[in-house]
C-alpha positions as CSV (number, residue, x, y, z in Angstrom):
1,X,232.1,-160.4,56.3
2,X,229.8,-158.5,54.5
3,X,229.9,-160.3,51.2
4,X,229.8,-164.0,53.2
5,X,226.9,-162.0,55.1
6,X,225.1,-161.8,51.6
7,X,226.1,-165.2,50.4
8,X,224.5,-166.8,52.8
9,X,221.5,-164.5,53.3
10,X,220.8,-165.3,49.5
11,X,221.1,-168.9,50.0
12,X,219.0,-169.2,52.9
13,X,216.1,-167.1,51.3
14,X,216.2,-169.3,47.9
15,X,216.3,-172.8,50.1
16,X,213.8,-171.2,52.6
17,X,211.7,-169.9,50.1
18,X,211.5,-173.3,47.6
19,X,210.6,-175.0,50.8
20,X,207.7,-172.7,51.6
21,X,206.5,-173.1,47.9
22,X,206.7,-176.8,48.1
23,X,204.6,-176.9,51.2
24,X,201.7,-174.5,49.3
25,X,202.3,-171.1,50.9
26,X,202.4,-168.3,48.6
27,X,205.3,-165.8,47.9
28,X,204.7,-162.4,49.4
29,X,206.8,-160.3,47.7
30,X,205.2,-158.9,44.1
31,X,207.9,-158.5,42.1
32,X,209.3,-162.2,43.5
33,X,206.0,-163.7,42.3
34,X,206.1,-162.2,38.7
35,X,209.6,-163.4,38.1
36,X,209.0,-166.8,39.5
37,X,206.0,-166.9,37.6
38,X,208.5,-165.8,34.4
39,X,211.2,-168.6,35.8
40,X,213.8,-165.9,36.1
41,X,213.9,-165.5,40.0
42,X,216.9,-167.1,40.9
43,X,218.8,-165.6,37.7
44,X,217.8,-162.0,38.7
45,X,218.7,-162.5,42.4
46,X,222.0,-164.2,41.4
47,X,222.9,-161.1,39.2
48,X,222.1,-158.7,42.1
49,X,224.2,-160.4,44.4
50,X,226.6,-160.3,42.1
51,X,226.4,-156.6,41.3
52,X,226.7,-156.6,45.1
53,X,229.9,-158.6,45.1
54,X,231.3,-156.6,42.2
55,X,230.9,-153.5,42.8
56,X,232.7,-152.7,45.9
57,X,235.5,-155.1,45.0
58,X,236.1,-153.0,41.8
59,X,235.4,-149.4,43.4
60,X,238.2,-150.5,46.3
61,X,240.7,-152.3,43.5
62,X,240.7,-149.3,41.2
63,X,240.3,-146.3,43.8
64,X,243.0,-145.3,46.3
65,X,240.8,-143.4,48.7
66,X,239.3,-144.5,52.0
67,X,235.7,-143.3,51.3
68,X,234.7,-146.3,48.9
69,X,235.6,-148.9,51.3
70,X,232.3,-147.8,52.7
71,X,231.2,-149.3,50.1
72,X,230.9,-153.0,51.6
73,X,228.2,-151.7,53.7
74,X,225.7,-152.0,50.9
75,X,226.1,-156.1,50.7
76,X,226.2,-156.4,54.4
77,X,222.6,-154.5,54.6
78,X,221.5,-156.5,51.9
79,X,222.6,-159.5,53.3
80,X,221.4,-159.0,56.5
81,X,218.0,-158.1,54.9
82,X,218.1,-161.5,53.3
83,X,219.0,-163.5,56.5
84,X,215.9,-161.2,57.8
85,X,214.1,-162.7,55.2
86,X,215.5,-166.2,55.7
87,X,214.0,-166.3,59.3
88,X,211.0,-165.0,58.8
89,X,210.4,-167.8,55.7
90,X,211.6,-170.4,58.3
91,X,209.0,-169.2,61.0
92,X,206.3,-169.1,58.6
93,X,207.2,-172.7,57.3
94,X,206.9,-173.7,61.2
95,X,204.1,-172.5,62.3
C-alpha cells in the first residue's frame, strides 16, 4: 500500500506540475525550480522514489526482525505528501 501511494503520488505530482507550468504558473519549490532549470527534476525525483522503494524492501528482505517493517512508513508518508502536493497543484490550476 505504501509503495502504491508513493508511486501514484509521484505521478500525480509530475503531471500536475507539468500542466501548471504549461499554463504559465511558476514552481513554488526553489529546489525543484533549480532542478527544472537544469533539466534534472524528473531524474532526481525518480532516484529519490527508487530509494524510498528499495531501502525498505532490502532491509525487510535481509533482516529477520519486525522493527524494519516500520520502514514502510517512510514511503507511505512521502506518498501522502506527494498526493497532497498533487491536490494543491490541481487546486491552483483550477482557480
